[in-house]
Each structure stands twice: as C-alpha cells, then as structure tokens.
C-alpha positions in Angstrom: -12.0 -7.1 -5.0 -8.2 -7.2 -4.9 -6.8 -4.0 -3.3 -3.2 -2.9 -3.5 -1.5 -0.5 -1.1 1.6 1.7 -1.2 2.7 4.2 1.4 5.6 6.0 2.9 8.3 4.2 4.8 8.0 7.0 7.4 4.6 5.7 8.4 1.2 7.2 7.9 -0.1 10.3 9.6 -3.0 10.0 12.0 -5.3 11.3 9.3 -4.1 8.6 6.8 -4.5 5.9 9.4 -8.0 7.1 10.2 -9.0 7.5 6.6 -7.6 4.0 5.6 -9.5 2.5 8.6 -12.7 4.2 7.6 -12.2 3.1 3.9 -11.7 -0.5 4.9 -14.7 -0.4 7.2 -16.9 1.1 4.5 -15.7 -1.4 1.9 -15.3 -4.5 4.0 -17.9 -6.5 2.1 -16.0 -6.2 -1.3 -12.3 -6.6 -0.2 -11.2 -10.1 -0.8 -7.4 -9.6 -1.1 -5.0 -7.0 0.2 -1.5 -6.7 -1.5 1.4 -4.7 -0.1 5.2 -4.4 -0.4 6.1 -5.6 3.1 8.1 -2.5 3.9 8.5 -0.8 7.2 6.2 2.1 7.8 2.9 2.5 6.1 2.8 -1.1 4.7 3.2 -2.5 8.2 0.5 -0.1 9.6 -1.9 -0.9 6.7 -1.3 -4.7 7.2 -2.2 -4.3 10.9 -5.4 -2.4 10.1 -6.6 -5.0 7.6 -5.7 -7.9 9.7 -7.5 -6.5 12.8 -10.6 -5.4 10.9 -11.0 -7.9 8.1 -10.0 -11.4 9.3 -11.4 -13.1 6.2 -9.3 -11.0 3.8 -6.3 -12.8 2.2 -3.2 -10.7 2.6 -0.5 -10.9 0.0 3.1 -9.8 0.7 5.3 -8.7 -2.2 8.9 -8.2 -0.8 11.1 -5.8 -2.8 14.2 -6.7 -1.0 16.0 -9.7 0.6 14.4 -10.6 4.0 17.5 -9.3 5.8 17.3 -5.8 4.2 16.4 -3.0 6.8 13.5 -1.9 4.7 11.7 -5.2 5.0 9.2 -5.5 7.8 10.5 -8.9 9.0 7.6 -9.4 11.4 5.3 -9.6 8.4 7.1 -12.5 6.7 5.1 -15.1 8.8 2.0 -12.9 9.0 1.0 -12.7 5.3 -1.3 -15.4 3.9 0.6 -15.5 0.5 4.2 -14.6 0.2 5.2 -13.7 -3.4 8.7 -14.0 -4.8 11.1 -11.1 -4.4 11.3 -8.5 -7.2 13.2 -5.2 -7.3 11.1 -2.6 -5.6 9.9 -0.8 -8.7 9.2 -4.0 -10.5 7.4 -5.3 -7.4 5.2 -2.1 -7.2 4.2 -2.6 -10.8 3.4 -6.3 -10.2 1.1 -5.2 -7.4 -0.6 -2.5 -9.5 -1.1 -4.9 -12.4 -2.5 -7.6 -10.1 -5.1 -5.7 -8.2 -8.4 -4.0 -9.1 -7.6 -0.8 -7.2 -4.6 0.8 -5.5 -4.7 2.8 -2.2 -1.9 5.3 -1.6 -0.7 6.9 1.6 2.3 8.9 0.5 4.5 11.4 2.1 4.2 14.9 0.7 5.1 16.8 -1.4 5.3 14.5 -4.5 8.9 13.6 -5.3 10.7 11.8 -8.1 12.7 9.5 -5.8 9.7 7.8 -4.1 8.4 4.4 -4.9 4.9 5.3 -3.8 4.7 8.4 -6.0 6.3 6.5 -8.9 3.7 3.7 -8.5 0.9 6.4 -8.4 2.2 7.9 -11.6 2.3 4.4 -13.2 -1.3 3.7 -12.2 -2.5 7.1 -13.4 -0.8 6.5 -16.8 -2.4 3.1 -17.1 -5.8 4.5 -16.0 -6.0 2.1 -13.0 -8.3 2.9 -10.2 -6.6 4.8 -7.4 -7.6 6.2 -4.0 -5.2 8.8 -2.7 -5.1 9.2 1.1 -3.6 12.6 1.8 -1.5 13.3 4.9 -4.2 15.6 6.3 -3.2 19.2 5.9 -1.9 19.0 2.3 -4.1 20.2 -0.6 -2.9 19.4 -4.1 -3.8 22.3 -6.3 -3.7 20.1 -9.4 -6.5 17.9 -7.9 -4.4 14.7 -8.0 
C-alpha cells in the first residue's frame, strides 16, 4: 500500500509521534511506499520513524520548494529512495494525495485556512480519499473530523 503523509512544520506532538509509530508498527506488513513533502517538522519526524521501523519501505520525497528554501529538510534530499520533481507546495500536496492509497495527517490545531496540511485534508475529504487523522492529543473535534 502507498501511504502519504502531511503534518505541521512545527513538528508533531508526543502523542502524534507515538500514534504514528504505533500505526506504522500495526500496518508494517502492508506499507510498501511512504510519500511526504520533505518539509522541516513533521515530515522529517515521520521520515525518521518510517526509516527506523520499516527498512524495506520505499520512501518518496516530493519537495515543494527549491532545495535551498528554509522549509526544505535538506538532510532528507539524500535520504529518500525516490526524489520527485519540485512542484508548488499545494500542487505537490495534491500530487501526493492523488498518488497514494491513504493519507496520514498530523496537523497543528485548530484547523486553519492558511495551512497546507489542512488544505490537503480538505482536498482528500472532498475526493473521498482514505485518511487517518492523528490528533495532537488533547484536542477533540466536535464535528468528528
């Protein structure tokens, strides 16, 4: 199964890290590819979790900026198995969502309009794509999203 990931540039909470780790462990036998946007923060953390736990998984990096941009996790450029061409961040996020079988999200809260992670979540929900939302830990969404 191809899994995509999008998360906050601020990095994941301890709860999100633990939940992602547990999800990867529980689904290790079905994850073949892992796609992320190569940003600092949650993408970098998720990349590390997958690389440490699932050495056979092919990791795909989809940069949304030039390699010199401060949002790019430069240390991941040589760490991904497949480096895709650069797209604008929102285009890149949709490419990832359209490529994978399921998206995992580790956003910052509350939901905002100027967030690539939340925009990608809304895109996936609109397209009825499979999503797994990993909450920060203390937040409960009353709408059940």
